[in-house]
C-alpha positions as CSV (number, residue, x, y, z in Angstrom):
1,M,-56.7,69.8,44.8
2,D,-60.4,68.9,43.1
3,S,-62.0,65.9,44.7
4,R,-62.9,64.8,41.2
5,K,-58.9,65.2,39.6
6,I,-57.8,62.9,42.5
7,M,-60.1,60.0,41.6
8,L,-59.0,60.3,38.0
9,L,-55.1,60.4,38.7
10,A,-56.2,57.1,41.3
11,G,-58.3,55.6,38.7
12,A,-55.5,56.3,35.4
13,L,-52.9,54.4,38.1
14,F,-54.9,51.2,39.1
15,V,-55.6,50.5,35.4
16,A,-52.0,50.8,35.3
17,A,-51.3,48.4,37.7
18,I,-53.5,46.1,35.9
19,T,-52.0,46.2,32.6
20,A,-48.2,45.7,33.9
21,F,-50.0,43.2,35.8
22,F,-51.2,41.2,33.2
23,A,-48.2,41.5,30.4
24,R,-45.7,40.4,33.3
25,T,-48.3,37.2,33.6
26,L,-48.3,37.0,30.0
27,M,-44.7,36.8,29.6
28,S,-43.6,34.7,32.5
29,G,-46.4,32.2,31.1
30,A,-44.4,31.9,27.7
31,A,-42.4,29.2,26.9
32,A,-38.7,30.1,26.5
33,P,-37.8,28.8,22.7
34,T,-35.2,25.6,22.4
35,A,-33.4,25.2,19.1
36,A,-34.8,22.0,17.7
37,A,-31.6,19.4,17.7
38,A,-31.2,17.9,14.0
39,P,-31.4,14.3,13.9
40,Q,-28.7,12.2,14.2
41,V,-28.1,10.4,11.2
42,V,-26.8,6.6,11.7
43,V,-25.4,4.5,8.8
44,D,-25.8,1.5,9.4
45,G,-23.8,-0.5,7.6
46,P,-19.9,-1.6,9.0
47,G,-16.3,0.0,8.7
48,V,-15.4,0.8,5.3
49,L,-11.4,1.6,4.7
50,V,-11.2,4.9,3.3
51,A,-8.6,7.5,1.9
52,T,-7.9,10.6,4.2
53,R,-6.6,12.8,1.3
54,S,-6.1,12.6,-2.3
55,L,-4.2,9.8,-3.4
56,P,-2.6,10.0,-7.0
57,V,-1.2,7.5,-8.9
58,G,2.4,5.5,-7.6
59,T,1.7,6.7,-3.8
60,I,3.5,5.0,-1.0
61,L,0.8,4.4,1.9
62,D,1.7,5.3,5.1
63,A,0.0,4.9,8.2
64,T,-2.1,8.3,7.7
65,A,-2.8,7.9,4.2
66,L,-6.2,5.8,5.5
67,K,-9.0,4.7,7.9
68,Y,-12.2,3.4,8.6
69,Q,-15.6,5.2,7.8
70,P,-18.9,3.7,8.2
71,W,-20.7,2.6,5.4
72,P,-24.5,2.2,4.1
73,K,-24.4,-2.0,3.8
74,E,-27.1,-1.8,0.4
75,L,-24.2,-0.2,-1.1
76,V,-20.7,-1.9,-0.1
77,E,-19.0,-3.9,-2.7
78,N,-16.9,-7.0,-2.3
79,A,-13.6,-5.8,-3.2
80,Y,-13.4,-2.8,-0.3
81,Y,-10.9,-3.2,2.6
82,L,-13.8,-4.2,5.8
83,Q,-12.8,-3.2,9.0
84,G,-12.2,-6.4,11.2
85,Q,-10.9,-8.2,8.2
86,T,-8.2,-5.7,7.1
87,D,-4.7,-5.3,8.9
88,L,-3.4,-2.0,8.4
89,R,-0.6,-3.2,8.9
90,Q,0.1,-4.8,5.9
91,L,-1.4,-2.4,3.6
92,Q,1.4,0.3,4.4
93,G,3.9,0.1,1.7
94,T,1.3,-0.6,-0.8
95,V,1.5,1.6,-4.0
96,V,-1.6,3.6,-5.6
97,R,-2.5,1.7,-9.1
98,N,-5.2,4.1,-9.9
99,A,-6.5,7.8,-8.6
100,I,-7.9,7.8,-5.1
101,T,-9.9,10.7,-4.1
102,A,-10.7,12.1,-0.1
103,G,-13.5,10.4,1.5
104,Q,-13.3,7.6,-1.5
105,P,-13.7,3.9,-0.3
106,V,-10.2,1.8,-1.4
107,T,-10.7,-1.1,-3.8
108,Q,-8.3,-4.1,-3.4
109,G,-7.8,-3.3,-7.1
110,A,-6.6,-0.2,-6.6
111,L,-3.4,-1.0,-4.0
112,V,-0.1,-3.0,-5.5
113,K,1.1,-4.8,-2.9
114,P,5.4,-5.4,-2.7
115,G,6.6,-8.2,-4.4
116,D,3.0,-8.1,-7.0
117,R,4.2,-8.2,-10.6
118,G,3.9,-4.5,-11.7
119,F,4.7,-3.2,-8.7
120,L,7.5,-1.2,-8.9
121,A,6.2,0.4,-12.5
122,A,2.8,1.4,-10.6
123,A,4.9,3.4,-7.6
124,L,6.8,5.0,-10.8
125,G,4.8,8.4,-11.5
126,P,3.8,9.6,-15.6
127,G,7.4,9.7,-17.2
128,M,9.8,9.0,-14.7
129,R,12.8,6.1,-15.0
130,A,13.6,3.9,-11.8
131,V,17.2,3.6,-11.2
132,T,19.6,1.6,-8.9
133,F,23.1,2.2,-8.0
134,P,25.3,1.2,-5.3
135,V,25.8,2.7,-1.7
136,S,27.8,1.7,1.2
137,A,26.4,2.2,5.1
138,Q,28.3,6.0,5.3
139,T,27.1,6.9,1.9
140,S,23.5,5.8,3.0
141,V,22.8,7.6,6.6
142,A,23.2,4.0,8.3
143,G,20.2,2.7,6.7
144,F,17.8,5.3,7.8
145,V,16.4,5.9,4.3
146,F,13.0,4.2,3.7
147,P,11.4,3.5,1.3
148,G,9.8,6.5,0.8
149,D,11.6,9.6,1.5
150,R,13.1,12.2,-0.1
151,I,16.9,13.1,-0.5
152,D,19.8,14.9,-2.2
153,L,22.3,12.9,-4.1
154,V,26.2,14.0,-3.3
155,L,29.3,13.2,-5.7
156,T,32.4,12.9,-4.2
157,Q,35.6,12.5,-6.7
158,Q,38.8,13.1,-7.2
159,V,40.1,16.0,-9.9
160,A,43.2,14.9,-11.3
161,G,45.2,18.0,-12.0
162,G,49.0,19.3,-13.3
163,G,52.0,20.6,-11.4
164,D,52.4,18.3,-8.5
165,G,50.2,16.0,-9.8
166,A,48.1,15.7,-6.1
167,P,44.1,15.9,-7.5
168,L,41.4,18.0,-6.1
169,K,39.6,16.2,-3.4
170,V,35.5,17.8,-4.4
171,S,32.0,16.8,-3.4
172,E,29.4,18.1,-4.8
173,T,25.6,18.5,-4.7
174,V,24.3,16.8,-8.2
175,M,20.9,16.4,-7.5
176,R,17.7,17.8,-4.8
177,N,14.1,15.6,-4.2
178,V,14.8,12.2,-5.2
179,R,12.5,10.1,-4.0
180,V,13.2,6.8,-3.1
181,L,11.8,3.5,-4.6
182,A,13.8,0.7,-2.6
183,T,16.3,0.0,-0.7
184,D,18.2,-3.5,-2.3
185,Q,15.5,-5.4,-3.0
186,R,12.9,-4.2,-0.2
187,T,9.9,-2.0,-1.3
188,D,8.1,-1.4,1.8
189,N,9.2,-0.4,5.8
190,Q,9.6,-3.7,7.8
191,V,8.0,-3.8,11.0
192,G,9.5,-5.5,14.5
193,E,7.0,-6.9,17.1
194,D,7.2,-3.7,19.4
195,G,5.4,-1.9,16.0
196,K,8.3,0.4,15.1
197,T,10.2,0.4,12.2
198,V,13.7,-1.7,12.0
199,V,16.1,0.2,10.9
200,R,19.1,-2.1,8.4
201,T,21.5,-1.1,6.1
202,F,21.5,-1.8,2.6
203,G,24.1,-2.3,-0.5
204,S,22.1,0.0,-3.5
205,V,18.9,1.9,-3.6
206,T,16.3,2.6,-6.5
207,V,14.9,5.8,-6.5
208,E,12.7,7.5,-9.1
209,A,14.1,10.2,-12.1
210,T,13.3,11.7,-15.3
211,P,14.6,10.2,-18.5
212,R,17.6,13.1,-18.4
213,L,18.4,12.4,-14.4
214,A,18.8,8.8,-15.3
215,E,21.3,9.3,-17.7
216,Q,23.0,11.8,-15.6
217,I,23.7,9.5,-12.0
218,A,24.6,7.0,-14.7
219,V,27.8,8.9,-15.7
220,A,27.7,10.3,-12.2
221,Q,28.5,5.9,-10.9
222,T,31.7,6.3,-13.1
223,L,33.0,9.3,-11.7
224,G,33.1,9.0,-7.5
225,S,30.9,7.8,-5.2
226,L,27.2,8.6,-4.5
227,S,26.4,9.8,-0.9
228,L,22.1,9.8,0.5
229,S,22.0,13.2,2.0
230,L,18.4,13.0,3.6
231,R,16.1,15.7,3.2
232,S,13.6,17.3,6.0
233,I,10.0,16.1,5.5
234,A,9.0,19.7,6.8
235,D,8.6,21.9,3.0
236,N,11.2,24.5,2.0
237,A,10.3,27.7,1.5
238,S,12.8,29.3,0.2
239,E,13.4,26.1,-2.9
240,L,9.3,27.4,-3.1
241,E,10.9,31.2,-4.0
242,E,13.7,29.6,-5.9
243,A,11.2,27.7,-7.7
244,I,8.5,30.6,-8.6
245,A,10.6,33.0,-9.3
246,S,12.6,31.0,-12.3
247,G,9.4,30.0,-13.6
248,Q,9.3,26.2,-12.8
249,V,5.8,26.3,-11.3
250,K,3.7,29.3,-11.7
251,V,1.5,30.8,-9.1
252,P,-2.5,31.0,-10.0
253,A,-3.2,34.4,-10.1
254,N,-6.6,34.2,-9.6
255,G,-6.0,32.4,-6.3
256,D,-7.6,29.2,-6.5
257,E,-7.1,26.8,-3.4
258,K,-7.0,23.8,-5.3
259,A,-4.8,25.0,-7.9
260,E,-2.2,26.3,-5.2
261,K,-1.8,22.7,-4.4
262,A,-2.0,21.6,-7.2
263,M,1.1,24.0,-7.6
264,L,3.2,22.6,-4.4
265,L,2.9,18.6,-4.7
266,K,4.1,19.6,-8.1
267,L,7.4,21.0,-7.5
268,A,7.1,18.8,-3.4
269,S,7.5,15.8,-5.8
270,Q,9.7,17.1,-9.0
271,P,13.5,16.4,-8.4
272,T,15.9,18.4,-10.0
273,S,19.8,19.8,-11.2
274,G,22.0,22.2,-12.5
275,A,22.9,25.2,-9.5
276,S,24.6,22.4,-7.8
277,T,26.8,23.4,-4.6
278,F,29.8,22.1,-3.9
279,A,32.8,22.2,-1.2
280,T,36.6,21.2,-2.2
281,G,39.1,20.2,0.7
282,A,39.8,23.6,0.9
283,D,36.8,23.9,2.1
284,V,37.5,21.8,5.3
285,S,41.1,22.3,5.7
286,R,44.4,25.0,4.9
287,F,46.7,22.6,4.0
288,Q,44.2,21.2,0.7
289,R,43.3,22.5,-2.4
290,S,40.5,25.2,-3.6
291,S,41.1,24.2,-7.3
292,V,43.1,22.3,-10.0
293,P,46.4,23.2,-10.5
294,G,48.2,23.4,-14.0
295,K,50.7,22.0,-15.4
296,A,53.8,24.2,-15.2
297,L,56.5,25.2,-17.6
298,N,59.0,22.4,-17.6
299,S,57.9,20.7,-15.1
300,G,57.5,23.2,-12.5
301,A,61.4,23.4,-11.5
302,G,63.5,25.6,-13.7
303,H,61.4,28.9,-13.5
304,G,60.7,29.2,-9.8
305,M,57.1,28.5,-10.3
306,P,55.6,26.5,-7.2
307,A,52.9,23.5,-7.7
308,G,50.0,24.1,-6.6
309,D,47.4,26.8,-6.6
310,S,49.7,29.5,-8.3
311,A,49.8,27.7,-11.5
312,A,46.7,27.8,-13.9
313,P,43.3,26.5,-12.3
314,Y,42.8,24.2,-15.3
315,P,45.1,21.4,-16.9
316,G,47.3,22.3,-20.0
317,S,46.6,26.0,-19.0
318,A,49.8,28.4,-19.7
319,P,51.3,28.5,-16.1
320,Q,51.4,31.6,-14.1
321,V,54.8,32.5,-13.4
322,P,57.0,36.4,-12.8
323,V,57.1,37.2,-17.0
324,V,58.8,40.7,-18.5
325,R,57.8,42.0,-21.6
326,I,59.8,43.3,-24.0
327,A,58.6,45.6,-26.1
328,R,60.5,46.2,-29.5
329,G,58.8,48.9,-32.1
330,N,55.6,46.5,-33.5
331,S,56.8,43.2,-31.8
332,V,56.4,42.4,-27.8
333,T,58.5,39.5,-26.4
334,V,58.0,37.6,-23.4
335,V,60.8,36.2,-20.7
336,P,60.0,34.4,-17.9
337,V,62.0,35.5,-15.1
338,G,65.6,33.9,-15.2
339,G,65.3,33.3,-18.7
340,K,67.4,34.1,-21.7
341,N,66.6,37.2,-24.0
């Protein structure tokens, strides 16, 4: 090979090696970029009691509704509840008088404590009424119903009929999703020394109802005995679907999350009646009736008609006995079996 070409090739390799060396030195010597940490803002002020969620008017507070949050001391008002000066257990069971948004400080004037004047009126939602009726230990879930719980009302009664005079025994769920306001004259949950809620039986219960439901509860007390059926805290998907299908609530068309939450809140806080379910004595025992017996013809003795469910289902209706229809021209004569033509 020509010596000149060899020298040119060696020179090119030398230049490439020097270039690579300097490039590596520059890359290794450059400082690695570091992410600048955002400065942490420290609030100089005491802890102020704020709402953890939106609290509409009439909300009965529990342990999860409030928390302490640092607040700038220059913005602290005298009406705020301050940490170290407020016992949260004393605020459980109080009622929201003025609506409070999530994260907003709670003022002393926004809450009404049990025993204060106007407490029950503040606990009622707009357009609602308070109704009280008596219960027993058996019909009140043995005292395990507390203010703020949601219940169903079950009416148990005996429906008089004809036939042998034995009444029809029936129970019926007449109202659903009714909110408990007070048990006896207690509007808060009493806490024992161990921090647990004290379970006590009571003789009367006050619930929240619409004016129409209040009238129905007043009538139901005269028909039979009312029992409380405690509802689960979990939402009932089937009832939501039923309410949407019946038009009681409307799903927002634009998919607005706030509108959907308002829809769910409306359904969860709305007591309902109608479309009730029921159970008769025959659903429990084969020896009980499933319908009201009708009055037997001539007391049911002369025509071989058995008293009981074989009779007409309502008092005063025609007895269902074997008959023979005799047609003479255009006239038809109905003669019971065993009767005379």
